[in-house]
C-alpha positions in Angstrom: 0.9 -1.5 -15.9 -0.7 1.5 -14.6 1.8 3.9 -13.3 -0.9 6.0 -11.7 -2.2 3.0 -9.7 1.4 2.0 -8.6 1.9 5.6 -7.5 -1.3 5.5 -5.5 -0.3 2.2 -3.9 3.1 3.6 -3.0 1.4 6.7 -1.5 -0.9 4.5 0.6 2.1 2.6 1.9 4.0 5.7 2.8 0.9 7.2 4.5 0.5 3.9 6.4 4.1 4.0 7.6 3.7 7.5 8.8 0.5 6.8 10.6 2.0 3.7 12.2 5.0 5.7 13.4 2.7 8.4 14.8 0.8 5.7 16.7 4.1 4.5 18.1 5.1 8.0 19.2 1.7 8.9 20.7 1.1 5.4 22.1 -2.2 5.2 20.2 -2.9 1.6 19.2 -5.7 2.7 16.9 -3.4 4.9 14.8 -0.8 2.2 14.7 -3.3 -0.4 13.5 -4.8 1.9 11.0 -1.3 2.6 9.6 -0.6 -1.1 9.3 -3.9 -1.6 7.5 -3.0 1.1 5.0 0.3 -0.6 4.4 -1.5 -3.9 3.7 -3.8 -2.0 1.3 -0.8 -0.6 -0.5 0.8 -4.0 -0.8 -2.5 -5.4 -2.2 -2.7 -2.7 -4.8 0.9 -3.5 -5.9 0.1 -7.2 -6.1 -3.0 -6.4 -8.2 -0.8 -4.4 -10.6 1.7 -7.3 -10.7 -1.1 -9.7 -11.7 -2.3 -7.4 -14.4 1.2 -7.1 -15.8 1.6 -10.9 -15.7 -1.6 -11.4 -17.6 -0.7 -8.8 -20.2 2.7 -10.5 -20.7 1.0 -13.8 -21.1 -1.5 -12.4 -23.7 1.2 -10.6 -25.7 
């Protein structure tokens, strides 16, 4: 488990939520979509770390 990678994933998720909220406030669909994409990227990074953890547990 890489704590640094999980922190980056969480940061990306937070950044995406903020950008999506900003898109809602300003009515900018591009900001909203970009924010949602960043959230998906953060979730994918978390999933990757989960897989790495599962493989490490299986090997140990």
